[in-house]
C-alpha positions as a printed NumPy array, in Angstrom:
array([[140.74 , 113.225,  79.194],
       [141.621, 114.864,  82.55 ],
       [144.155, 113.168,  84.762],
       [142.813, 111.418,  87.807],
       [143.805, 113.059,  91.071],
       [145.94 , 110.856,  93.263],
       [146.579, 111.248,  96.929],
       [150.198, 111.217,  98.007],
       [151.075, 109.043, 100.936],
       [153.066, 110.653, 103.675],
       [155.47 , 109.036, 106.102],
       [152.857, 109.267, 108.852],
       [150.855, 106.556, 107.052],
       [153.746, 104.108, 106.845],
       [154.782, 101.565, 109.445],
       [158.603, 101.625, 109.736],
       [158.642,  97.835, 110.107],
       [157.445,  97.568, 106.527],
       [160.893,  98.723, 105.38 ],
       [163.202,  96.449, 107.355],
       [164.785,  93.78 , 105.149],
       [166.903,  90.789, 106.204],
       [170.148,  92.761, 105.791],
       [168.717,  95.854, 107.456],
       [168.414,  97.693, 104.139],
       [165.305,  99.764, 103.785],
       [163.233,  97.69 , 101.381],
       [159.587,  98.456, 100.679],
       [157.263,  95.572, 101.468],
       [153.734,  95.362, 100.072],
       [151.271,  97.666, 101.76 ],
       [148.425,  95.823, 103.463],
       [145.039,  96.698, 102.012],
       [142.981,  99.25 , 103.879],
       [140.289,  97.54 , 106.016],
       [137.551,  99.497, 104.248],
       [138.677,  98.474, 100.751],
       [136.101,  96.345,  98.951],
       [136.733,  92.616,  98.985],
       [137.657,  91.483,  95.458],
       [135.771,  88.225,  96.128],
       [132.798,  89.201,  98.309],
       [130.361,  86.733,  99.76 ],
       [127.436,  86.202,  97.382],
       [123.882,  85.054,  97.996],
       [121.539,  83.772,  95.301],
       [117.841,  83.385,  95.946],
       [116.079,  80.913,  93.69 ],
       [112.452,  81.935,  93.268],
       [110.161,  79.341,  91.775],
       [106.651,  77.986,  91.915],
       [105.92 ,  74.64 ,  93.521],
       [106.723,  71.664,  91.338],
       [109.346,  73.349,  89.135],
       [112.644,  71.475,  88.833],
       [115.289,  73.88 ,  90.155],
       [118.218,  71.469,  89.76 ],
       [119.34 ,  72.671,  86.303],
       [119.592,  76.266,  87.543],
       [121.445,  75.255,  90.706],
       [123.823,  72.959,  88.791],
       [124.829,  75.744,  86.394],
       [125.202,  78.21 ,  89.256],
       [127.472,  75.797,  91.175],
       [129.606,  75.128,  88.111],
       [130.078,  78.821,  87.303],
       [130.808,  79.789,  90.911],
       [133.413,  77.036,  91.276],
       [135.017,  78.099,  87.98 ],
       [135.817,  81.487,  89.541],
       [137.027,  80.05 ,  92.852],
       [133.934,  80.299,  95.026],
       [132.809,  77.73 ,  97.59 ],
       [129.084,  77.264,  96.961],
       [126.559,  75.9  ,  99.445],
       [122.861,  75.312,  98.847],
       [120.423,  75.993, 101.648],
       [117.123,  74.249, 101.104],
       [114.618,  76.464, 102.888],
       [112.076,  73.648, 103.164],
       [114.667,  71.69 , 105.167],
       [115.125,  74.699, 107.46 ],
       [111.375,  74.661, 108.117],
       [111.564,  70.946, 109.003],
       [114.489,  71.563, 111.358],
       [112.618,  74.422, 113.025],
       [109.532,  72.27 , 113.66 ],
       [111.449,  69.043, 114.277],
       [109.736,  67.248, 111.399],
       [110.924,  65.163, 108.47 ],
       [108.731,  64.767, 105.408],
       [111.263,  63.033, 103.152],
       [109.534,  59.632, 103.295],
       [106.107,  61.011, 102.378],
       [104.663,  61.111,  98.885],
       [105.647,  64.28 ,  97.023],
       [102.106,  65.692,  97.251],
       [101.937,  65.126, 101.024],
       [105.484,  66.396, 101.572],
       [104.737,  69.634,  99.729],
       [101.375,  70.062, 101.471],
       [102.891,  69.585, 104.945],
       [105.771,  71.958, 104.193],
       [103.358,  74.608, 102.902],
       [101.281,  74.244, 106.071],
       [104.39 ,  74.544, 108.258],
       [105.646,  77.577, 106.309],
       [102.256,  79.252, 106.737],
       [102.19 ,  78.361, 110.451],
       [105.687,  79.82 , 110.891],
       [104.708,  83.077, 109.177],
       [101.415,  83.283, 111.108],
       [102.884,  82.53 , 114.552],
       [105.812,  84.903, 114.026],
       [103.609,  87.563, 112.447],
       [106.244,  87.934, 109.766],
       [106.166,  87.065, 106.07 ],
       [109.949,  86.807, 106.041],
       [110.255,  84.141, 108.754],
       [111.576,  81.485, 106.357],
       [114.181,  83.912, 104.976],
       [115.339,  84.536, 108.547],
       [115.862,  80.782, 108.953],
       [117.968,  80.903, 105.777],
       [120.04 ,  83.814, 107.096],
       [120.669,  81.919, 110.34 ],
       [121.809,  78.889, 108.335],
       [124.177,  81.055, 106.271],
       [125.746,  82.298, 109.508],
       [126.061,  78.742, 110.841],
       [127.66 ,  77.394, 107.665],
       [130.032,  80.361, 107.381],
       [131.14 ,  79.887, 110.975],
       [131.236,  76.081, 111.256],
       [132.07 ,  74.913, 107.734],
       [133.832,  77.798, 105.983],
       [136.231,  79.049, 108.643],
       [134.304,  82.185, 109.565],
       [135.478,  84.257, 106.619],
       [132.941,  85.607, 104.108],
       [135.395,  85.929, 101.201],
       [134.696,  83.682,  98.189],
       [131.642,  82.038,  99.732],
       [128.39 ,  81.736,  97.813],
       [125.063,  80.618,  99.194],
       [122.115,  79.463,  97.126],
       [118.784,  79.808,  98.926],
       [116.338,  77.322,  97.495],
       [113.384,  78.193,  97.066],
       [111.866,  81.505,  98.032],
       [108.072,  81.7  ,  98.045],
       [107.024,  84.945,  99.76 ],
       [107.646,  88.575,  98.673],
       [108.672,  89.556, 102.222],
       [111.509,  86.988, 102.019],
       [112.939,  88.786,  98.991],
       [112.531,  92.17 , 100.674],
       [114.358,  91.066, 103.844],
       [117.183,  89.383, 101.95 ],
       [117.711,  92.552,  99.897],
       [117.862,  94.657, 103.047],
       [120.395,  92.293, 104.674],
       [122.665,  91.488, 101.708],
       [122.2  ,  94.551,  99.48 ],
       [124.113,  94.235,  96.204],
       [125.575,  90.879,  97.273],
       [122.273,  89.113,  96.568],
       [120.818,  88.152,  93.219],
       [117.48 ,  86.521,  92.566],
       [116.971,  83.859,  89.929],
       [113.33 ,  83.487,  88.992],
       [112.69 ,  80.03 ,  87.58 ],
       [109.591,  80.034,  85.411],
       [109.766,  76.596,  83.81 ],
       [106.53 ,  74.738,  83.588],
       [106.15 ,  71.849,  86.035],
       [106.344,  68.325,  84.591],
       [102.986,  66.644,  83.897]])
């Protein structure tokens, strides 16, 4: 197997302050990672895709547990709640059928008025930015966001273009309860 080429560091790449120890000996201190090095714990986004009426809690519970096991801070963003916030409505006290019907109508109205099938995903992206800034100290490292529940193909397309390899989609195909 051929040896891997390595690049030698020259003195021009080294800050002299890195070598000053407490007794003025020249002691090498750890080199700070290059700003373009990949983050070993990048921010992750999971999009849960599921039909209306499917219980997504088991998927989200497992995702939370596994993310926390590897040191991530996980936050769920309920996209239906983002729609309610946008329109200033609250359907939590309605029957489940009415709640779902009103949210579907509002989601459709949002897409129609904006002329964009990804309008709900954009609300989710804005909420990720808010949570990262206000609740997670502004740093993206070791954060995970779970977007619940994507309904439109344009939402998936936009999220892929924004988050690239940092997003995964979890299609939930369970049958709804009777």
